Each structure stands twice: as structure tokens, then as C-alpha cells.
PDB file of N, CA, C and O in Angstrom:
ATOM      1  N   MET A   1       0.791  -1.643  -0.034  1.00  0.00           N
ATOM      2  CA  MET A   1       0.413   0.133   0.198  1.00  0.00           C
ATOM      3  C   MET A   1       0.745   1.272   0.031  1.00  0.00           C
ATOM      4  O   MET A   1       0.118   2.251  -0.376  1.00  0.00           O
ATOM      5  N   ILE A   2       2.235   1.072   0.508  1.00  0.00           N
ATOM      6  CA  ILE A   2       2.709   2.502   0.903  1.00  0.00           C
ATOM      7  C   ILE A   2       3.641   2.501  -1.039  1.00  0.00           C
ATOM      8  O   ILE A   2       4.157   3.457  -1.617  1.00  0.00           O
ATOM      9  N   PHE A   3       3.549   1.520  -1.355  1.00  0.00           N
ATOM     10  CA  PHE A   3       4.249   1.792  -2.802  1.00  0.00           C
ATOM     11  C   PHE A   3       2.949   2.616  -4.002  1.00  0.00           C
ATOM     12  O   PHE A   3       3.035   3.327  -5.004  1.00  0.00           O
ATOM     13  N   VAL A   4       1.836   2.027  -3.202  1.00  0.00           N
ATOM     14  CA  VAL A   4       0.443   2.443  -4.319  1.00  0.00           C
ATOM     15  C   VAL A   4       0.661   4.024  -4.179  1.00  0.00           C
ATOM     16  O   VAL A   4       0.841   4.776  -5.137  1.00  0.00           O
ATOM     17  N   PHE A   5       0.616   4.402  -2.853  1.00  0.00           N
ATOM     18  CA  PHE A   5       0.854   5.846  -2.470  1.00  0.00           C
ATOM     19  C   PHE A   5       2.484   6.698  -3.279  1.00  0.00           C
ATOM     20  O   PHE A   5       2.403   7.697  -3.995  1.00  0.00           O
ATOM     21  N   CYS A   6       3.546   6.139  -2.996  1.00  0.00           N
ATOM     22  CA  CYS A   6       4.503   7.046  -3.213  1.00  0.00           C
ATOM     23  C   CYS A   6       4.572   6.827  -4.496  1.00  0.00           C
ATOM     24  O   CYS A   6       5.073   7.809  -5.045  1.00  0.00           O
ATOM     25  N   LEU A   7       4.215   5.722  -5.478  1.00  0.00           N
ATOM     26  CA  LEU A   7       3.558   5.795  -6.794  1.00  0.00           C
ATOM     27  C   LEU A   7       2.786   7.063  -7.224  1.00  0.00           C
ATOM     28  O   LEU A   7       3.131   7.969  -7.982  1.00  0.00           O
ATOM     29  N   PHE A   8       1.994   6.930  -6.741  1.00  0.00           N
ATOM     30  CA  PHE A   8       1.041   8.441  -7.143  1.00  0.00           C
ATOM     31  C   PHE A   8       1.568   9.303  -6.921  1.00  0.00           C
ATOM     32  O   PHE A   8       1.327  10.008  -7.900  1.00  0.00           O
ATOM     33  N   PHE A   9       2.265   9.917  -6.209  1.00  0.00           N
ATOM     34  CA  PHE A   9       2.422  11.436  -5.859  1.00  0.00           C
ATOM     35  C   PHE A   9       3.398  11.782  -7.161  1.00  0.00           C
ATOM     36  O   PHE A   9       3.333  12.734  -7.939  1.00  0.00           O
ATOM     37  N   LYS A  10       4.609  10.326  -7.103  1.00  0.00           N
ATOM     38  CA  LYS A  10       5.407  10.615  -7.705  1.00  0.00           C
ATOM     39  C   LYS A  10       5.027  10.754  -9.276  1.00  0.00           C
ATOM     40  O   LYS A  10       5.777  11.453  -9.957  1.00  0.00           O
ATOM     41  N   VAL A  11       3.955  10.159  -9.875  1.00  0.00           N
ATOM     42  CA  VAL A  11       3.477  10.421 -10.916  1.00  0.00           C
ATOM     43  C   VAL A  11       2.785  11.346 -11.542  1.00  0.00           C
ATOM     44  O   VAL A  11       2.586  11.558 -12.738  1.00  0.00           O
ATOM     45  N   PHE A  12       2.299  12.090 -10.166  1.00  0.00           N
ATOM     46  CA  PHE A  12       1.146  13.389 -10.726  1.00  0.00           C
ATOM     47  C   PHE A  12       2.388  14.394 -10.577  1.00  0.00           C
ATOM     48  O   PHE A  12       2.317  15.582 -10.891  1.00  0.00           O
ATOM     49  N   TYR A  13       3.299  13.899 -10.165  1.00  0.00           N
ATOM     50  CA  TYR A  13       3.883  15.474  -9.768  1.00  0.00           C
ATOM     51  C   TYR A  13       4.059  16.402 -10.912  1.00  0.00           C
ATOM     52  O   TYR A  13       3.912  17.620 -10.810  1.00  0.00           O
ATOM     53  N   SER A  14       4.480  15.583 -12.352  1.00  0.00           N
ATOM     54  CA  SER A  14       5.174  16.331 -13.588  1.00  0.00           C
ATOM     55  C   SER A  14       3.665  16.969 -13.944  1.00  0.00           C
ATOM     56  O   SER A  14       3.710  18.155 -14.269  1.00  0.00           O
ATOM     57  N   CYS A  15       2.022  16.207 -13.927  1.00  0.00           N
ATOM     58  CA  CYS A  15       1.375  17.461 -14.259  1.00  0.00           C
ATOM     59  C   CYS A  15       0.763  18.337 -13.798  1.00  0.00           C
ATOM     60  O   CYS A  15       0.161  19.300 -14.274  1.00  0.00           O
ATOM     61  N   ILE A  16       1.089  17.643 -11.975  1.00  0.00           N
ATOM     62  CA  ILE A  16       1.347  19.075 -11.044  1.00  0.00           C
ATOM     63  C   ILE A  16       1.959  20.321 -11.401  1.00  0.00           C
ATOM     64  O   ILE A  16       1.480  21.434 -11.620  1.00  0.00           O
ATOM     65  N   SER A  17       3.466  19.746 -11.409  1.00  0.00           N
ATOM     66  CA  SER A  17       4.025  21.047 -12.398  1.00  0.00           C
ATOM     67  C   SER A  17       3.985  21.885 -13.304  1.00  0.00           C
ATOM     68  O   SER A  17       4.384  23.045 -13.205  1.00  0.00           O
ATOM     69  N   ALA A  18       3.368  21.237 -14.533  1.00  0.00           N
ATOM     70  CA  ALA A  18       2.260  21.812 -15.707  1.00  0.00           C
ATOM     71  C   ALA A  18       1.435  22.698 -15.349  1.00  0.00           C
ATOM     72  O   ALA A  18       1.262  23.871 -15.679  1.00  0.00           O
ATOM     73  N   LEU A  19       0.862  21.893 -14.515  1.00  0.00           N
ATOM     74  CA  LEU A  19      -0.185  22.774 -14.119  1.00  0.00           C
ATOM     75  C   LEU A  19      -0.162  24.319 -13.539  1.00  0.00           C
ATOM     76  O   LEU A  19      -0.969  25.241 -13.660  1.00  0.00           O
ATOM     77  N   MET A  20       1.291  24.195 -12.758  1.00  0.00           N
ATOM     78  CA  MET A  20       0.962  25.089 -11.997  1.00  0.00           C
ATOM     79  C   MET A  20       1.950  26.823 -12.413  1.00  0.00           C
ATOM     80  O   MET A  20       1.939  27.994 -12.031  1.00  0.00           O
ATOM     81  N   ALA A  21       2.742  25.881 -13.487  1.00  0.00           N
ATOM     82  CA  ALA A  21       3.423  26.545 -14.622  1.00  0.00           C
ATOM     83  C   ALA A  21       2.340  27.253 -15.230  1.00  0.00           C
ATOM     84  O   ALA A  21       2.331  28.460 -14.990  1.00  0.00           O
ATOM     85  N   VAL A  22       1.427  26.811 -15.955  1.00  0.00           N
ATOM     86  CA  VAL A  22       0.390  27.397 -16.433  1.00  0.00           C
ATOM     87  C   VAL A  22      -0.411  28.744 -15.803  1.00  0.00           C
ATOM     88  O   VAL A  22      -0.574  29.856 -16.305  1.00  0.00           O
ATOM     89  N   ARG A  23      -0.858  28.180 -14.460  1.00  0.00           N
ATOM     90  CA  ARG A  23      -1.115  29.397 -13.572  1.00  0.00           C
ATOM     91  C   ARG A  23      -0.747  30.478 -13.206  1.00  0.00           C
ATOM     92  O   ARG A  23      -1.221  31.608 -13.324  1.00  0.00           O
ATOM     93  N   PHE A  24       0.872  29.750 -12.365  1.00  0.00           N
ATOM     94  CA  PHE A  24       1.653  30.928 -11.833  1.00  0.00           C
ATOM     95  C   PHE A  24       2.465  31.655 -12.769  1.00  0.00           C
ATOM     96  O   PHE A  24       2.817  32.807 -12.517  1.00  0.00           O
ATOM     97  N   LEU A  25       2.812  31.023 -13.911  1.00  0.00           N
ATOM     98  CA  LEU A  25       4.145  31.508 -14.671  1.00  0.00           C
ATOM     99  C   LEU A  25       3.373  31.843 -16.059  1.00  0.00           C
ATOM    100  O   LEU A  25       4.069  32.011 -17.060  1.00  0.00           O
ATOM    101  N   GLY A  26       2.133  31.935 -16.147  1.00  0.00           N
ATOM    102  CA  GLY A  26       1.250  32.048 -17.657  1.00  0.00           C
ATOM    103  C   GLY A  26       2.284  31.606 -19.049  1.00  0.00           C
ATOM    104  O   GLY A  26       2.645  32.356 -19.956  1.00  0.00           O
ATOM    105  N   GLU A  27       2.621  30.063 -18.855  1.00  0.00           N
ATOM    106  CA  GLU A  27       3.012  29.057 -20.133  1.00  0.00           C
ATOM    107  C   GLU A  27       1.801  28.641 -20.456  1.00  0.00           C
ATOM    108  O   GLU A  27       0.895  28.450 -19.645  1.00  0.00           O
ATOM    109  N   LYS A  28       1.737  28.484 -21.637  1.00  0.00           N
ATOM    110  CA  LYS A  28       1.249  27.637 -22.565  1.00  0.00           C
ATOM    111  C   LYS A  28       1.057  26.150 -22.960  1.00  0.00           C
ATOM    112  O   LYS A  28       1.691  25.796 -23.954  1.00  0.00           O
ATOM    113  N   LEU A  29       0.243  25.173 -22.308  1.00  0.00           N
ATOM    114  CA  LEU A  29       0.585  23.977 -22.787  1.00  0.00           C
ATOM    115  C   LEU A  29       0.076  23.789 -24.214  1.00  0.00           C
ATOM    116  O   LEU A  29      -1.126  23.867 -24.468  1.00  0.00           O
ATOM    117  N   ASN A  30       1.076  23.522 -25.215  1.00  0.00           N
ATOM    118  CA  ASN A  30       0.494  23.004 -26.413  1.00  0.00           C
ATOM    119  C   ASN A  30      -0.481  21.585 -26.672  1.00  0.00           C
ATOM    120  O   ASN A  30      -0.605  20.993 -25.601  1.00  0.00           O
ATOM    121  N   THR A  31      -1.153  20.934 -27.731  1.00  0.00           N
ATOM    122  CA  THR A  31      -2.078  19.983 -27.786  1.00  0.00           C
ATOM    123  C   THR A  31      -0.924  18.396 -26.998  1.00  0.00           C
ATOM    124  O   THR A  31      -1.360  17.375 -26.466  1.00  0.00           O
ATOM    125  N   LEU A  32       0.311  18.729 -27.193  1.00  0.00           N
ATOM    126  CA  LEU A  32       1.183  17.019 -27.150  1.00  0.00           C
ATOM    127  C   LEU A  32       1.362  17.265 -25.392  1.00  0.00           C
ATOM    128  O   LEU A  32       1.102  16.267 -24.719  1.00  0.00           O
ATOM    129  N   SER A  33       1.682  18.213 -24.818  1.00  0.00           N
ATOM    130  CA  SER A  33       1.628  18.282 -23.567  1.00  0.00           C
ATOM    131  C   SER A  33       0.358  17.910 -22.584  1.00  0.00           C
ATOM    132  O   SER A  33       0.384  17.292 -21.519  1.00  0.00           O
ATOM    133  N   LYS A  34      -0.866  18.538 -23.348  1.00  0.00           N
ATOM    134  CA  LYS A  34      -1.913  18.200 -22.515  1.00  0.00           C
ATOM    135  C   LYS A  34      -2.436  16.908 -22.766  1.00  0.00           C
ATOM    136  O   LYS A  34      -3.134  16.380 -21.901  1.00  0.00           O
ATOM    137  N   ILE A  35      -2.158  16.245 -23.985  1.00  0.00           N
ATOM    138  CA  ILE A  35      -2.176  14.529 -24.403  1.00  0.00           C
ATOM    139  C   ILE A  35      -1.621  13.469 -23.548  1.00  0.00           C
ATOM    140  O   ILE A  35      -1.946  12.332 -23.206  1.00  0.00           O
ATOM    141  N   GLY A  36      -0.471  14.447 -23.297  1.00  0.00           N
ATOM    142  CA  GLY A  36       1.189  13.623 -22.513  1.00  0.00           C
ATOM    143  C   GLY A  36       0.386  13.948 -20.649  1.00  0.00           C
ATOM    144  O   GLY A  36       0.668  13.111 -19.792  1.00  0.00           O
ATOM    145  N   CYS A  37      -0.004  14.456 -20.479  1.00  0.00           N
ATOM    146  CA  CYS A  37      -0.614  14.926 -18.516  1.00  0.00           C
ATOM    147  C   CYS A  37      -1.545  13.888 -18.738  1.00  0.00           C
ATOM    148  O   CYS A  37      -1.541  12.953 -17.937  1.00  0.00           O
ATOM    149  N   VAL A  38      -2.897  13.877 -20.334  1.00  0.00           N
ATOM    150  CA  VAL A  38      -4.019  12.619 -19.774  1.00  0.00           C
ATOM    151  C   VAL A  38      -3.498  11.366 -19.709  1.00  0.00           C
ATOM    152  O   VAL A  38      -3.992  10.435 -19.073  1.00  0.00           O
ATOM    153  N   LEU A  39      -2.386  11.326 -20.439  1.00  0.00           N
ATOM    154  CA  LEU A  39      -1.827   9.295 -20.661  1.00  0.00           C
ATOM    155  C   LEU A  39      -1.112   9.206 -19.451  1.00  0.00           C
ATOM    156  O   LEU A  39      -1.193   8.182 -18.772  1.00  0.00           O
ATOM    157  N   THR A  40      -0.187  10.490 -18.987  1.00  0.00           N
ATOM    158  CA  THR A  40       0.069   9.806 -17.243  1.00  0.00           C
ATOM    159  C   THR A  40      -0.912   9.973 -16.290  1.00  0.00           C
ATOM    160  O   THR A  40      -0.520   9.570 -15.195  1.00  0.00           O
ATOM    161  N   VAL A  41      -2.226  10.485 -16.275  1.00  0.00           N
ATOM    162  CA  VAL A  41      -2.928  10.114 -15.526  1.00  0.00           C
ATOM    163  C   VAL A  41      -3.439   8.676 -15.442  1.00  0.00           C
ATOM    164  O   VAL A  41      -3.330   7.805 -14.579  1.00  0.00           O
ATOM    165  N   PHE A  42      -4.014   8.727 -16.592  1.00  0.00           N
ATOM    166  CA  PHE A  42      -4.420   7.320 -17.406  1.00  0.00           C
ATOM    167  C   PHE A  42      -3.478   6.008 -16.894  1.00  0.00           C
ATOM    168  O   PHE A  42      -3.966   5.070 -16.263  1.00  0.00           O
ATOM    169  N   GLY A  43      -2.239   6.083 -17.218  1.00  0.00           N
ATOM    170  CA  GLY A  43      -1.120   5.037 -17.166  1.00  0.00           C
ATOM    171  C   GLY A  43      -1.390   5.236 -15.585  1.00  0.00           C
ATOM    172  O   GLY A  43      -1.945   4.269 -15.065  1.00  0.00           O
ATOM    173  N   SER A  44      -1.164   6.069 -14.929  1.00  0.00           N
ATOM    174  CA  SER A  44      -0.607   5.847 -13.277  1.00  0.00           C
ATOM    175  C   SER A  44      -2.089   5.289 -12.692  1.00  0.00           C
ATOM    176  O   SER A  44      -2.016   4.560 -11.702  1.00  0.00           O
ATOM    177  N   ILE A  45      -3.428   5.583 -13.236  1.00  0.00           N
ATOM    178  CA  ILE A  45      -4.365   4.680 -12.667  1.00  0.00           C
ATOM    179  C   ILE A  45      -4.564   3.594 -12.902  1.00  0.00           C
ATOM    180  O   ILE A  45      -5.437   3.037 -12.237  1.00  0.00           O
ATOM    181  N   VAL A  46      -3.663   2.631 -14.213  1.00  0.00           N
ATOM    182  CA  VAL A  46      -3.832   1.379 -14.543  1.00  0.00           C
ATOM    183  C   VAL A  46      -3.046   0.751 -13.640  1.00  0.00           C
ATOM    184  O   VAL A  46      -3.593  -0.180 -13.049  1.00  0.00           O
ATOM    185  N   ILE A  47      -1.497   1.078 -13.255  1.00  0.00           N
ATOM    186  CA  ILE A  47      -0.704   0.618 -12.825  1.00  0.00           C
ATOM    187  C   ILE A  47      -1.366   0.610 -10.899  1.00  0.00           C
ATOM    188  O   ILE A  47      -1.490  -0.436 -10.262  1.00  0.00           O
ATOM    189  N   ILE A  48      -1.620   1.713 -10.451  1.00  0.00           N
ATOM    190  CA  ILE A  48      -2.260   1.453  -9.121  1.00  0.00           C
ATOM    191  C   ILE A  48      -3.497   0.295  -8.980  1.00  0.00           C
ATOM    192  O   ILE A  48      -3.715  -0.455  -8.029  1.00  0.00           O
ATOM    193  N   ILE A  49      -4.185   0.410 -10.189  1.00  0.00           N
ATOM    194  CA  ILE A  49      -5.069  -0.427 -10.087  1.00  0.00           C
ATOM    195  C   ILE A  49      -4.570  -2.182 -10.106  1.00  0.00           C
ATOM    196  O   ILE A  49      -5.119  -2.948  -9.313  1.00  0.00           O
ATOM    197  N   HIS A  50      -3.761  -2.573 -10.840  1.00  0.00           N
ATOM    198  CA  HIS A  50      -3.510  -3.895 -11.046  1.00  0.00           C
ATOM    199  C   HIS A  50      -1.688  -4.023 -10.028  1.00  0.00           C
ATOM    200  O   HIS A  50      -0.770  -4.807 -10.270  1.00  0.00           O
ATOM    201  N   ALA A  51      -1.756  -2.926  -8.918  1.00  0.00           N
ATOM    202  CA  ALA A  51      -0.340  -2.893  -8.328  1.00  0.00           C
ATOM    203  C   ALA A  51      -0.822  -4.076  -7.578  1.00  0.00           C
ATOM    204  O   ALA A  51      -2.011  -4.395  -7.593  1.00  0.00           O
ATOM    205  N   PRO A  52       0.288  -4.880  -6.771  1.00  0.00           N
ATOM    206  CA  PRO A  52       0.424  -6.191  -6.068  1.00  0.00           C
ATOM    207  C   PRO A  52       0.176  -5.602  -4.547  1.00  0.00           C
ATOM    208  O   PRO A  52       0.649  -4.599  -4.013  1.00  0.00           O
ATOM    209  N   LYS A  53      -0.771  -6.630  -4.032  1.00  0.00           N
ATOM    210  CA  LYS A  53      -1.020  -6.325  -2.459  1.00  0.00           C
ATOM    211  C   LYS A  53      -0.223  -6.563  -1.581  1.00  0.00           C
ATOM    212  O   LYS A  53       0.233  -7.704  -1.654  1.00  0.00           O
ATOM    213  N   ASP A  54       0.173  -5.917  -0.710  1.00  0.00           N
ATOM    214  CA  ASP A  54       1.215  -5.623   0.358  1.00  0.00           C
ATOM    215  C   ASP A  54       0.406  -6.064   1.617  1.00  0.00           C
ATOM    216  O   ASP A  54      -0.757  -5.840   1.951  1.00  0.00           O
ATOM    217  N   SER A  55       1.550  -6.862   2.277  1.00  0.00           N
ATOM    218  CA  SER A  55       1.278  -7.511   3.742  1.00  0.00           C
ATOM    219  C   SER A  55       0.727  -6.210   4.412  1.00  0.00           C
ATOM    220  O   SER A  55       0.645  -5.103   3.879  1.00  0.00           O
ATOM    221  N   GLU A  56       0.338  -6.581   5.778  1.00  0.00           N
ATOM    222  CA  GLU A  56       0.440  -5.096   7.085  1.00  0.00           C
ATOM    223  C   GLU A  56       1.546  -5.356   7.223  1.00  0.00           C
ATOM    224  O   GLU A  56       2.315  -6.235   6.833  1.00  0.00           O
ATOM    225  N   ILE A  57       1.602  -4.004   8.181  1.00  0.00           N
ATOM    226  CA  ILE A  57       2.719  -3.341   9.209  1.00  0.00           C
ATOM    227  C   ILE A  57       2.457  -3.458   9.990  1.00  0.00           C
ATOM    228  O   ILE A  57       1.499  -2.719  10.219  1.00  0.00           O
ATOM    229  N   HIS A  58       2.876  -4.397  11.274  1.00  0.00           N
ATOM    230  CA  HIS A  58       2.307  -3.901  13.193  1.00  0.00           C
ATOM    231  C   HIS A  58       3.650  -3.765  13.684  1.00  0.00           C
ATOM    232  O   HIS A  58       3.926  -4.118  14.830  1.00  0.00           O
ATOM    233  N   SER A  59       4.413  -3.334  12.989  1.00  0.00           N
ATOM    234  CA  SER A  59       5.540  -2.913  14.134  1.00  0.00           C
ATOM    235  C   SER A  59       6.981  -2.151  13.259  1.00  0.00           C
ATOM    236  O   SER A  59       7.417  -2.235  12.110  1.00  0.00           O
ATOM    237  N   LEU A  60       7.364  -1.451  14.423  1.00  0.00           N
ATOM    238  CA  LEU A  60       8.827  -0.689  13.590  1.00  0.00           C
ATOM    239  C   LEU A  60       9.687  -2.080  12.900  1.00  0.00           C
ATOM    240  O   LEU A  60      10.312  -1.904  11.854  1.00  0.00           O
ATOM    241  N   LEU A  61       9.676  -2.892  13.292  1.00  0.00           N
ATOM    242  CA  LEU A  61      10.505  -3.767  12.851  1.00  0.00           C
ATOM    243  C   LEU A  61      10.190  -4.382  11.298  1.00  0.00           C
ATOM    244  O   LEU A  61      10.874  -4.298  10.278  1.00  0.00           O
ATOM    245  N   ASP A  62       8.990  -4.978  11.515  1.00  0.00           N
ATOM    246  CA  ASP A  62       8.091  -5.116  10.384  1.00  0.00           C
ATOM    247  C   ASP A  62       8.592  -4.148   8.881  1.00  0.00           C
ATOM    248  O   ASP A  62       9.126  -4.642   7.888  1.00  0.00           O
ATOM    249  N   PHE A  63       8.276  -2.832   9.055  1.00  0.00           N
ATOM    250  CA  PHE A  63       8.360  -2.055   8.046  1.00  0.00           C
ATOM    251  C   PHE A  63       9.767  -1.787   7.858  1.00  0.00           C
ATOM    252  O   PHE A  63      10.206  -1.618   6.721  1.00  0.00           O
ATOM    253  N   SER A  64      10.624  -1.726   9.031  1.00  0.00           N
ATOM    254  CA  SER A  64      12.300  -1.790   8.390  1.00  0.00           C
ATOM    255  C   SER A  64      12.960  -2.808   7.758  1.00  0.00           C
ATOM    256  O   SER A  64      14.053  -2.669   7.208  1.00  0.00           O
ATOM    257  N   TYR A  65      12.267  -3.936   7.823  1.00  0.00           N
ATOM    258  CA  TYR A  65      12.418  -5.230   7.061  1.00  0.00           C
ATOM    259  C   TYR A  65      12.226  -5.196   5.893  1.00  0.00           C
ATOM    260  O   TYR A  65      13.063  -5.356   5.005  1.00  0.00           O
ATOM    261  N   LYS A  66      10.598  -4.888   5.740  1.00  0.00           N
ATOM    262  CA  LYS A  66      10.248  -4.465   4.753  1.00  0.00           C
ATOM    263  C   LYS A  66      10.955  -3.924   3.533  1.00  0.00           C
ATOM    264  O   LYS A  66      10.974  -4.319   2.367  1.00  0.00           O
ATOM    265  N   ILE A  67      11.629  -2.732   4.248  1.00  0.00           N
ATOM    266  CA  ILE A  67      12.595  -1.020   3.714  1.00  0.00           C
ATOM    267  C   ILE A  67      13.959  -2.694   3.423  1.00  0.00           C
ATOM    268  O   ILE A  67      13.844  -3.484   2.485  1.00  0.00           O
ATOM    269  N   LYS A  68      14.482  -2.732   3.937  1.00  0.00           N
ATOM    270  CA  LYS A  68      15.625  -3.489   3.820  1.00  0.00           C
ATOM    271  C   LYS A  68      15.573  -4.851   2.597  1.00  0.00           C
ATOM    272  O   LYS A  68      16.618  -5.218   2.061  1.00  0.00           O
ATOM    273  N   THR A  69      14.435  -5.402   2.318  1.00  0.00           N
ATOM    274  CA  THR A  69      14.477  -6.553   1.541  1.00  0.00           C
ATOM    275  C   THR A  69      13.417  -5.836   0.257  1.00  0.00           C
ATOM    276  O   THR A  69      12.858  -6.636  -0.493  1.00  0.00           O
ATOM    277  N   GLN A  70      13.278  -4.961   0.136  1.00  0.00           N
ATOM    278  CA  GLN A  70      12.637  -4.565  -0.776  1.00  0.00           C
ATOM    279  C   GLN A  70      12.711  -5.101  -2.493  1.00  0.00           C
ATOM    280  O   GLN A  70      11.792  -5.456  -3.232  1.00  0.00           O
ATOM    281  N   GLY A  71      14.212  -4.989  -2.757  1.00  0.00           N
ATOM    282  CA  GLY A  71      14.439  -5.429  -3.927  1.00  0.00           C
ATOM    283  C   GLY A  71      14.961  -6.707  -4.069  1.00  0.00           C
ATOM    284  O   GLY A  71      15.286  -7.158  -5.167  1.00  0.00           O
ATOM    285  N   THR A  72      15.054  -7.268  -3.114  1.00  0.00           N
ATOM    286  CA  THR A  72      15.609  -8.514  -3.083  1.00  0.00           C
ATOM    287  C   THR A  72      14.821  -9.620  -4.221  1.00  0.00           C
ATOM    288  O   THR A  72      15.291 -10.345  -5.098  1.00  0.00           O
ATOM    289  N   LYS A  73      13.263  -9.345  -3.702  1.00  0.00           N
ATOM    290  CA  LYS A  73      12.570 -10.055  -4.570  1.00  0.00           C
ATOM    291  C   LYS A  73      13.171 -10.626  -6.046  1.00  0.00           C
ATOM    292  O   LYS A  73      13.411 -11.781  -6.398  1.00  0.00           O
ATOM    293  N   GLN A  74      13.319  -9.307  -6.782  1.00  0.00           N
ATOM    294  CA  GLN A  74      13.766  -9.302  -8.358  1.00  0.00           C
ATOM    295  C   GLN A  74      15.123 -10.170  -8.364  1.00  0.00           C
ATOM    296  O   GLN A  74      15.424 -11.103  -9.109  1.00  0.00           O
ATOM    297  N   ILE A  75      15.789  -9.634  -7.402  1.00  0.00           N
ATOM    298  CA  ILE A  75      16.933 -10.637  -7.737  1.00  0.00           C
ATOM    299  C   ILE A  75      17.058 -11.655  -8.056  1.00  0.00           C
ATOM    300  O   ILE A  75      17.486 -12.093  -9.123  1.00  0.00           O
ATOM    301  N   PHE A  76      16.520 -12.415  -6.729  1.00  0.00           N
ATOM    302  CA  PHE A  76      15.935 -14.034  -6.990  1.00  0.00           C
ATOM    303  C   PHE A  76      15.611 -14.640  -8.247  1.00  0.00           C
ATOM    304  O   PHE A  76      15.981 -15.725  -8.698  1.00  0.00           O
ATOM    305  N   LEU A  77      14.887 -13.797  -8.725  1.00  0.00           N
ATOM    306  CA  LEU A  77      13.866 -14.062  -9.504  1.00  0.00           C
ATOM    307  C   LEU A  77      15.270 -14.347 -11.058  1.00  0.00           C
ATOM    308  O   LEU A  77      14.855 -15.117 -11.925  1.00  0.00           O
ATOM    309  N   PHE A  78      15.817 -14.128 -11.150  1.00  0.00           N
ATOM    310  CA  PHE A  78      17.215 -14.240 -12.011  1.00  0.00           C
ATOM    311  C   PHE A  78      18.398 -15.269 -12.187  1.00  0.00           C
ATOM    312  O   PHE A  78      19.139 -15.418 -13.159  1.00  0.00           O
ATOM    313  N   GLN A  79      18.368 -16.098 -10.694  1.00  0.00           N
ATOM    314  CA  GLN A  79      19.325 -16.997 -10.680  1.00  0.00           C
ATOM    315  C   GLN A  79      18.894 -17.864 -10.659  1.00  0.00           C
ATOM    316  O   GLN A  79      19.572 -18.891 -10.641  1.00  0.00           O
TER     317      GLN A  79
END
């Protein structure tokens, strides 16, 4: 679940930055920029919907173990 929230904010950061540039800096978004923002939103929604379910974290030790072993699952798959 933590991964989903981090992904959500990381993906929408570029769209939020573009919209704030239009609002506060007076920049113009061309058609390709608008299409890019829309595709970013739809793509991130698809990724969030199909994200794997994480186990519950009940203590700080569980959280630290999960952070330390986050990428090891991918490494062991290719050995």
C-alpha cells in the first residue's frame, strides 16, 4: 500500500508542475503536452489498480525489514 501512495504522488508531480506553470508563470500548454498529462494520469491509474497487494505492517521492525528487503525479490528471480 505504501508503494501505491508513493507511485501516485511521484507520477502526478509532473502534471501538477505543468498546471502550476500555466497558472502562476503564464506558460502555454500545447496539444502534445495536454495529451501527455492525460496519458500520465490514465497510465498511473492502471498501474495503481493492478499493483500487487502488500502485507500489513504491525511494528517498526516489520517496516524496517520491508524496506531492507524491497529489491531482493527481483534479484532472486533471475538466479
